[in-house]
C-alpha positions as CSV (number, residue, x, y, z in Angstrom):
1,M,26.4,111.2,135.1
2,A,27.4,114.7,136.0
3,S,27.7,117.2,133.2
4,P,31.3,118.2,132.4
5,E,32.6,121.6,133.6
6,P,32.4,124.2,130.8
7,R,35.6,124.8,128.9
8,Q,37.1,128.2,128.9
9,I,35.9,130.6,126.3
10,R,38.9,132.9,125.9
11,P,38.4,136.6,125.5
12,S,39.1,137.8,121.9
13,F,39.2,141.6,121.7
14,S,41.7,144.3,120.9
15,W,42.5,146.9,123.5
16,D,42.5,149.4,120.6
17,D,38.7,148.9,120.5
18,I,38.1,149.7,124.1
19,D,38.1,153.2,125.8
20,C,36.3,152.4,129.1
21,V,36.8,149.5,131.5
22,L,34.1,148.8,134.1
23,L,35.3,146.5,137.0
24,D,33.3,144.8,139.7
25,M,34.9,144.7,143.1
26,D,34.0,141.7,145.2
27,G,35.0,138.4,143.5
28,T,36.5,140.3,140.6
29,L,39.3,142.6,142.0
30,L,39.0,141.3,145.6
31,D,39.0,137.8,146.9
32,K,35.3,136.9,147.6
33,Y,36.5,134.6,150.4
34,F,36.1,137.5,152.8
35,D,32.4,138.0,151.9
36,D,31.6,134.3,151.8
37,Y,33.2,133.8,155.3
38,F,31.6,136.9,156.7
39,W,28.0,136.3,155.7
40,E,28.0,132.5,155.8
41,H,30.0,131.9,159.0
42,Y,31.0,134.9,161.0
43,V,27.7,136.7,161.1
44,P,25.8,133.5,161.9
45,E,28.2,132.8,164.8
46,V,27.7,136.2,166.3
47,F,23.9,136.1,165.6
48,A,23.8,132.6,167.3
49,K,25.4,133.8,170.5
50,I,23.1,136.8,170.8
51,N,19.9,134.8,170.1
52,S,20.8,131.6,171.9
53,L,20.8,129.5,168.7
54,S,23.3,126.9,167.5
55,P,25.6,128.1,164.8
56,D,23.9,125.8,162.3
57,Q,20.4,127.0,163.2
58,A,21.6,130.6,162.9
59,R,23.3,129.9,159.5
60,Q,20.2,128.2,158.0
61,Q,17.9,131.1,159.2
62,L,20.2,133.8,157.9
63,L,20.8,132.1,154.5
64,S,17.1,131.9,154.0
65,R,16.8,135.6,154.8
66,Y,19.7,136.5,152.5
67,R,18.1,134.6,149.6
68,K,14.9,136.6,149.8
69,V,16.7,139.9,148.9
70,E,19.3,138.6,146.5
71,A,19.8,140.8,143.4
72,T,18.3,143.8,145.2
73,L,19.8,146.8,146.8
74,Q,18.8,145.5,150.2
75,W,21.2,142.5,149.9
76,T,24.3,144.7,150.1
77,D,22.8,147.4,152.3
78,L,24.7,147.2,155.6
79,D,22.3,149.5,157.4
80,Y,19.4,147.2,156.3
81,W,21.2,144.2,157.8
82,S,22.2,146.0,160.9
83,G,18.6,146.8,161.5
84,Q,17.3,143.4,160.5
85,L,19.7,141.4,162.6
86,G,20.4,143.8,165.6
87,L,24.1,143.8,164.8
88,D,26.6,146.4,163.9
89,I,27.5,145.0,160.5
90,P,30.2,147.5,159.6
91,E,31.9,147.1,162.9
92,L,31.8,143.3,162.4
93,K,33.4,143.7,159.0
94,C,36.2,145.8,160.5
95,R,36.9,143.0,163.1
96,I,38.0,140.6,160.3
97,D,39.3,143.1,157.7
98,H,42.6,141.2,157.7
99,L,40.8,138.7,155.4
100,I,40.2,141.4,152.7
101,Q,42.7,140.7,149.9
102,V,43.3,141.8,146.4
103,H,43.4,139.0,143.8
104,P,46.8,138.2,142.2
105,H,47.7,140.3,139.2
106,V,45.0,142.9,139.8
107,I,47.5,145.7,140.6
108,D,49.5,144.8,137.5
109,F,46.3,144.9,135.4
110,L,45.2,148.3,136.8
111,S,48.7,149.7,136.1
112,F,48.5,148.2,132.5
113,L,45.2,150.0,131.9
114,D,46.6,153.2,133.2
115,R,49.5,153.0,130.8
116,K,47.0,152.3,128.0
117,N,45.1,155.6,129.0
118,K,41.8,153.7,129.5
119,Q,39.0,155.1,131.7
120,I,38.8,152.7,134.6
121,H,35.6,152.7,136.7
122,L,34.9,150.6,139.8
123,V,31.3,149.6,139.5
124,T,30.0,147.7,142.5
125,N,26.8,146.6,144.3
126,A,28.7,147.0,147.6
127,H,27.2,149.4,150.1
128,S,29.2,152.6,150.5
129,K,30.2,151.6,154.0
130,T,31.6,148.3,152.7
131,L,33.4,150.2,149.9
132,A,35.0,152.6,152.4
133,I,36.3,149.7,154.5
134,K,37.7,147.8,151.5
135,L,39.3,150.8,149.8
136,R,40.9,151.8,153.1
137,K,42.3,148.3,153.5
138,T,43.4,147.7,149.9
139,R,44.4,151.2,148.7
140,I,43.3,150.6,145.2
141,G,41.1,153.7,144.9
142,P,43.6,155.9,143.1
143,Y,43.7,153.7,140.1
144,F,40.1,154.5,139.2
145,T,38.7,157.3,137.0
146,G,35.5,156.9,139.0
147,I,33.9,154.8,141.7
148,I,30.2,154.0,141.5
149,C,28.0,152.2,144.0
150,S,24.7,150.7,143.0
151,E,23.0,152.7,145.8
152,V,24.0,155.9,144.0
153,V,22.5,154.6,140.7
154,G,19.4,153.4,142.5
155,E,19.4,149.9,141.0
156,A,21.3,146.7,141.4
157,K,23.7,145.7,138.6
158,E,21.5,142.6,137.9
159,Q,18.9,144.9,136.4
160,P,19.4,146.2,132.8
161,V,18.2,149.6,133.8
162,F,21.3,149.9,136.0
163,W,23.5,150.1,132.9
164,E,21.3,152.7,131.3
165,K,21.5,154.9,134.3
166,L,25.2,154.3,134.7
167,E,25.8,155.4,131.1
168,R,24.1,158.7,131.9
169,I,26.3,159.2,135.0
170,I,29.7,158.4,133.5
171,G,29.1,158.7,129.7
172,F,30.6,155.6,128.3
173,D,30.2,154.3,124.7
174,R,28.8,150.9,125.2
175,S,30.3,149.7,121.9
176,R,33.8,150.6,123.2
177,T,33.3,149.4,126.8
178,L,34.5,146.3,128.6
179,L,32.9,144.9,131.8
180,A,34.6,142.3,134.0
181,D,32.4,140.7,136.7
182,D,32.2,137.4,138.5
183,T,28.4,137.2,138.3
184,T,26.8,135.9,135.1
185,V,23.4,137.5,135.9
186,V,25.2,140.9,135.9
187,L,27.0,140.1,132.7
188,A,23.7,139.1,131.1
189,A,22.0,142.3,132.1
190,A,24.9,144.3,130.7
191,R,24.7,142.3,127.5
192,E,21.0,143.0,127.2
193,Y,21.8,146.7,127.5
194,G,24.4,146.5,124.8
195,I,27.8,146.6,126.4
196,A,30.0,145.0,123.8
197,H,32.9,143.4,125.6
198,L,32.1,141.1,128.6
199,V,34.5,139.1,130.7
200,H,33.5,136.6,133.4
201,I,35.8,136.1,136.4
202,A,36.0,132.4,136.9
203,R,37.9,132.4,140.2
204,P,36.1,134.8,142.5
205,S,37.2,133.1,145.7
206,S,40.7,131.8,146.4
207,R,39.1,128.9,148.4
208,K,36.9,127.6,145.6
209,P,37.9,126.0,142.2
210,I,37.9,127.8,138.9
211,C,34.5,127.6,137.2
212,Y,34.3,129.0,133.7
213,S,31.1,130.3,132.2
214,A,29.4,128.4,129.5
215,E,28.2,131.6,127.7
216,F,30.7,134.3,128.4
217,P,34.5,134.6,127.8
218,S,36.2,133.9,131.1
219,I,39.5,134.4,132.9
220,A,40.9,133.1,136.2
221,Y,43.4,135.9,136.6
222,F,43.8,139.3,135.1
223,S,47.2,138.5,133.8
224,E,45.3,136.8,130.9
225,L,44.2,140.3,129.8
226,I,47.6,142.0,129.9
227,L,48.3,141.7,126.2
């Protein structure tokens, strides 16, 4: 018998206790459908044509290669994958950039934080070239106090040392900081470092069902935090 899906643990904090808000990009602010489709379907299709493989053969081969570098800087490094696969990965992303979408209620939430005079930092594992494509498409950049890529920090967000280095860069008080991210491994690393307020995004992709975390407070939409 399958285990029941975790029930929602609702966030329970006061905005009066928070000065700094750290927000992930892909799956948190932006619909992860773009990334899932790009890496799991579009890149394998192009790779298959170039290498005389069936789409399924290409997909299985690439998924295996992806898994080997998950939770490392290489996973999101477009230059690394361009070299590994013999493809112009940034150009391929631009071909389907119409799929890049902001999640519902994100703009309302960013405006709410601005009215509350919070520091708002975009903190992403995305490569700088991916970041440039997505900021150009979505135009959400002006909402942020700062924008930090993991390649600048020199560590992936899944590593606790990332958060130590990030604190040195932007100077947040971890006891008065909130992080929202769709990846529980990232939230666990931030928790280990001591960030006090953590929120899991339970609906990273519009094409997949809501899946709450069993250990972290979760939301499906940012409207749940506009209090």
